[in-house]
C-alpha positions as CSV (number, residue, x, y, z in Angstrom):
1,M,36.5,7.5,43.1
2,S,33.7,8.4,45.4
3,I,33.1,12.1,46.2
4,S,32.6,13.3,49.8
5,V,29.5,15.3,50.2
6,A,28.9,18.0,52.9
7,Y,25.1,17.6,52.8
8,P,23.7,14.1,52.4
9,R,20.0,15.3,52.2
10,V,19.1,18.6,50.7
11,L,15.9,20.5,49.9
12,L,16.0,22.8,46.8
13,K,13.5,25.6,46.6
14,I,12.7,26.7,43.0
15,S,10.4,29.6,42.2
16,G,7.7,29.2,39.6
17,E,9.1,32.1,37.7
18,A,12.4,30.1,37.3
19,L,10.5,27.4,35.5
20,A,9.1,29.9,33.0
21,G,12.5,30.7,31.5
22,E,12.8,34.0,29.6
23,A,9.0,34.0,28.8
24,G,8.2,34.8,32.4
25,F,4.9,33.0,32.3
26,G,4.0,29.3,32.0
27,L,6.5,26.6,31.5
28,D,9.7,26.4,29.4
29,T,10.7,22.9,28.5
30,E,14.4,23.7,28.0
31,T,14.6,25.3,31.4
32,L,12.8,22.4,33.0
33,D,15.2,20.0,31.4
34,Y,18.2,22.0,32.5
35,I,17.0,22.1,36.1
36,A,16.3,18.4,36.0
37,R,19.8,17.7,34.9
38,E,21.2,19.8,37.7
39,V,19.1,17.9,40.2
40,V,20.0,14.5,38.7
41,A,23.7,15.4,38.8
42,V,23.5,15.9,42.6
43,H,21.4,12.8,43.0
44,D,24.1,10.8,41.2
45,L,26.5,11.8,43.9
46,G,24.4,9.8,46.4
47,V,22.7,12.8,47.8
48,Q,19.0,12.5,48.8
49,V,17.2,15.4,47.0
50,A,13.8,17.0,47.7
51,V,12.4,20.0,45.7
52,V,9.7,22.6,46.6
53,V,8.3,24.4,43.7
54,G,6.6,27.8,43.6
55,G,3.6,28.8,41.4
56,G,4.3,32.4,40.4
57,N,4.7,31.5,36.8
58,F,0.9,30.9,36.8
59,I,-0.5,33.0,39.6
60,R,0.8,34.7,42.8
61,G,-2.0,34.8,45.3
62,S,-1.0,37.9,47.2
63,V,-0.6,40.0,44.0
64,F,-3.7,38.7,42.3
65,S,-5.9,39.3,45.4
66,Q,-4.6,43.0,45.6
67,A,-4.8,43.7,41.8
68,G,-8.0,41.8,41.0
69,G,-9.9,42.3,44.3
70,M,-10.2,38.6,44.8
71,D,-10.5,37.1,48.3
72,R,-7.0,36.3,49.3
73,T,-7.8,32.8,50.5
74,V,-9.3,32.0,47.0
75,A,-6.3,33.5,45.2
76,D,-3.8,31.6,47.4
77,H,-5.6,28.3,46.7
78,M,-5.3,29.0,43.0
79,G,-1.7,29.6,43.5
80,M,-1.3,26.2,45.3
81,M,-2.9,24.5,42.3
82,G,-0.3,26.2,40.1
83,T,2.5,24.7,42.2
84,V,0.9,21.2,41.5
85,M,1.2,21.8,37.8
86,N,4.8,22.8,38.3
87,G,5.4,19.8,40.5
88,L,4.2,17.4,37.8
89,A,6.3,19.1,35.2
90,M,9.3,18.8,37.4
91,Q,8.6,15.1,38.1
92,A,8.3,14.4,34.3
93,A,11.6,16.3,33.5
94,I,13.5,14.4,36.2
95,E,12.1,11.0,35.3
96,K,13.1,11.6,31.6
97,H,16.7,11.2,32.9
98,G,16.0,7.9,34.4
99,I,15.5,8.8,38.1
100,Q,12.3,7.9,39.9
101,S,10.4,10.9,41.3
102,R,7.3,11.4,43.4
103,V,5.0,14.5,43.8
104,Q,3.5,15.0,47.2
105,S,0.9,17.7,47.6
106,A,-0.3,19.6,50.7
107,I,-3.6,19.9,49.1
108,T,-5.6,16.7,48.3
109,I,-5.5,16.0,44.6
110,A,-5.1,12.2,44.7
111,E,-5.5,11.6,41.0
112,V,-2.2,13.2,40.2
113,A,-0.1,13.4,43.4
114,E,0.4,11.7,46.7
115,P,-0.7,13.5,49.8
116,F,2.1,14.8,51.9
117,I,3.1,12.2,54.4
118,R,6.3,12.8,56.2
119,R,7.3,9.2,56.7
120,R,6.5,8.3,53.2
121,A,8.5,11.2,51.9
122,I,11.6,10.2,53.9
123,R,11.2,6.6,52.7
124,H,11.1,7.7,49.1
125,L,14.3,9.7,49.6
126,E,16.0,6.7,51.2
127,K,15.0,4.6,48.2
128,G,16.8,7.1,45.9
129,R,13.7,8.9,44.6
130,V,13.5,12.6,44.1
131,V,10.5,14.0,46.0
132,V,8.8,17.1,44.7
133,F,6.6,18.9,47.2
134,A,3.7,21.0,45.9
135,G,0.7,22.8,47.3
136,G,2.8,25.1,49.5
137,T,1.8,24.5,53.2
138,G,-1.7,23.8,52.2
139,N,-2.8,27.0,53.9
140,P,-3.4,30.5,52.6
141,Y,-1.3,33.5,53.6
142,F,1.9,31.4,53.7
143,T,4.6,31.6,51.0
144,T,6.3,28.7,49.3
145,D,9.5,30.0,51.0
146,T,7.8,29.1,54.3
147,A,6.7,25.7,52.8
148,A,10.3,25.0,51.8
149,V,11.6,25.6,55.3
150,L,8.8,23.6,56.8
151,R,9.4,20.6,54.5
152,A,13.2,20.9,55.0
153,L,12.7,20.6,58.8
154,E,10.2,17.8,58.5
155,I,12.5,15.6,56.3
156,E,15.4,16.5,58.4
157,A,17.4,18.0,55.5
158,A,21.0,19.0,56.1
159,V,20.5,22.3,54.2
160,L,18.0,24.3,52.3
161,M,19.2,25.6,48.9
162,K,17.3,28.6,47.6
163,A,17.7,29.2,43.8
164,T,17.5,32.8,42.9
165,K,18.4,35.0,39.9
166,V,21.7,36.0,41.4
167,D,24.6,34.0,42.7
168,G,24.2,34.7,46.4
169,V,23.2,37.5,48.9
170,Y,24.4,41.0,48.2
171,D,24.3,44.2,50.3
172,K,22.1,45.7,47.6
173,D,20.6,44.7,44.3
174,P,23.5,43.8,42.0
175,K,21.4,44.3,38.9
176,K,20.9,48.0,39.8
177,H,24.2,48.8,41.6
178,T,27.6,47.9,40.1
179,D,29.2,48.4,43.5
180,A,27.1,45.8,45.3
181,V,29.1,43.6,47.5
182,K,28.4,39.8,47.7
183,Y,28.6,38.0,51.1
184,E,30.3,34.6,51.1
185,S,28.7,33.8,54.4
186,L,26.3,35.4,56.9
187,T,24.7,34.6,60.3
188,F,21.0,34.7,60.6
189,T,21.2,37.8,62.9
190,Q,23.4,39.6,60.3
191,A,21.0,39.0,57.6
192,I,18.0,40.1,59.7
193,D,19.8,43.2,61.1
194,Q,20.8,44.3,57.6
195,R,17.4,43.6,56.2
196,L,18.8,41.4,53.5
197,A,16.1,39.8,51.4
198,V,17.1,36.1,51.7
199,M,13.5,35.0,52.0
200,D,10.3,36.2,53.6
201,Q,10.5,36.9,57.3
202,T,8.4,34.0,58.5
203,A,10.5,31.5,56.6
204,F,13.8,33.1,57.6
205,T,12.8,33.2,61.3
206,M,12.0,29.5,61.2
207,C,15.4,28.8,59.8
208,R,17.0,30.8,62.6
209,E,15.0,29.2,65.4
210,H,15.6,25.7,64.1
211,R,19.2,26.3,62.9
212,M,18.4,25.2,59.3
213,P,21.3,26.5,57.2
214,V,20.4,28.2,53.9
215,I,22.5,28.4,50.7
216,V,21.4,31.0,48.3
217,L,22.7,30.2,44.8
218,D,22.1,30.8,41.1
219,L,20.8,27.5,39.8
220,L,21.2,28.7,36.2
221,K,24.9,28.8,36.9
222,Q,25.8,25.3,35.7
223,G,27.0,23.0,38.5
224,S,26.3,25.5,41.3
225,M,24.1,22.9,43.2
226,T,26.7,20.2,42.8
227,R,29.5,22.5,44.1
228,A,27.3,23.5,47.0
229,V,26.7,19.9,48.2
230,V,30.4,19.1,48.3
231,G,31.1,22.2,50.4
232,N,32.4,24.5,47.7
233,T,29.4,26.8,47.0
234,D,29.8,29.8,44.9
235,G,26.7,31.2,46.5
236,T,26.1,32.5,50.1
237,L,25.8,30.4,53.1
238,V,23.5,31.7,55.8
239,A,23.9,29.8,59.2
240,G,24.5,30.0,62.8
241,E,24.8,33.0,65.0
């Protein structure tokens, strides 16, 4: 029996820190394998899946430039290279489960990844391959949140799924406040007016202007991505006005 999906093409944003597991730095093979299995489960429903990976498990440009006194542009380019390492790791983990994957990078690194070409990315998705986008936007001063929104718009994704450490958007940090209230859904205006940290303001403004719905979920909650694509998310949907 076929399952009806609410979102036929999705983009998943994963932070670099998530790929590090409990260690908080580098790559954790068990975590990579778990995330790959979650992605493959969605792919097996017939959903076209793209992934944007961060690089914070290796270096975060904005923090490194402030703490180390390094030029921000240099630090950000180092961070972009970190995302390429994560992209290759994600590709390998996905292909271990029998699904073809391609890494496309916004910075030229032809020996290990394709350059980002919109039409080629869409063609890969149509052929059933998982596309992993690395290199951020290819420009300094832009976060991988912004890169995720940009790529979601370019490939005409039906929804952007942002994986976080909590299972949705709350009115305050649920790890610090036991009385924190979770939102099942929000409009973009509500999230902005209440200053809820869904993603950075540049990325979030792009979502609002181009009506790109965002589902905030805890990817480490098994099956959360699958439930989201069939329209039964246990995260928070941010959309509309």
